[in-house]
N, C-alpha and C positions, 0 to 999 in steps of 0.2 A: 289232839288238834282237831277242831271242828270248823266247818264253815259258819261264819257268824250269821245269826238271825237278827234282823233289825227289830227292836221292840216297838218302833214307830209304825213300820209298815207290815211286819210279820213275814217279810220276804228275806231270802238269802242276800247277803252283800258279797262283794268280791274280796273279803278279807278273812283271815283265819284267826281263831281265838284259841287260847290255851287255858281258859278258865271254865268255871261251871255256869257261865252266863246263859247258854242255851238250855241247860237242864233247869235252871231257876225259872227262866222265861216260860218254857213249855209247861212246867208244873203249875205255874200261876195262871196261865191263860187258858189251859184246857179244863173244861168243866169236869168235875169228878165223875168217873164212871163212863165217860163218853169215848175214851180211847180204846179201840178194839183189841189192841195187843196187850193192854194192861188196864183192867177196869179199876184198879186202885190208884192209878196215876191221875193227878189233876187236883183242882181245888174247888172250894165252894164259893169263891169270890164273886162269881157271876150272880149269885143270889142277892148280893148287896145292892144291885141296881134297883131293887124294889123297896129298899129301906130308906128311911129319912136320915137326914144329916144330923145325927145325935151322937153323944159320946159313946154309947154302948156299941154302935156300929164300928167304931175304931177298935174296940176290944175284940169284936167278932172278926174283923179283918186281920188282926194280929194272930188270933187263934187259927183261922183258916189257913193263913200263910205258914204258920209253924207246922200244922198238920200236913200240908202239901209238900213241904220241904224235908220232912222227917226221913223219907227214904234215902236222902243224900247222906244223912248221919248213919243210918242203919247199914248201908253198904260200904261205909268207910271212905266215901269220896269227899266228905266234909268232916272237919273236927268240931266246929261250932257254928251255930247259926243264931244271929240275933235279929229281931224284927222290931222296928218302931213305926209309928204312924204319924203323919203330919197332914194337917188340913192344907189343901192346895188352894182351892177356890170353891165357891158354892157348887155342891154336887160332885165334888172330886176330892179324893184323898191320895196321898202318896204313901206307899210302903217303902220304908228305908231298910233294906235287907243287907246285912253283912254276913258273908259266908267265908269262913276260914277253911281253905281246902286241905287236903291230906298232907301237903307239903308245908303247911303252916302259913301260907300266904293269904292275907285277907283281901276279899273282893267286895266292893260296895255296889249295890244295885238300887235304882230308884224306879219304882213301878207304880204307874197311875191306876187308880180304881175308880170307876164311876159309881156314884150313889145318887139317890134322888134328892 
């Protein structure tokens, strides 16, 4: 049970969650290597801000997301993770992430990523 972090504002809300939502959010939003307590936590998604809106960027986004979320599989907190990408509007894409937790419950997350 964790206090919920709003993906819109990045602030805590007044609600509790019982899923891996915070773990997914923090791993996707934190630039890889920038967290002092764990230099392996985070993703390379921030690098996509400099990329053009072409199909290979969607492949990179999926790979970066899978790499960032791999520790959830390694430590047994998740059974499976699937990642899809979807064009949202010019300069933005959505990561559609489905995480099946250790109890077998699937959780869906929609995470926006800025690209040029």
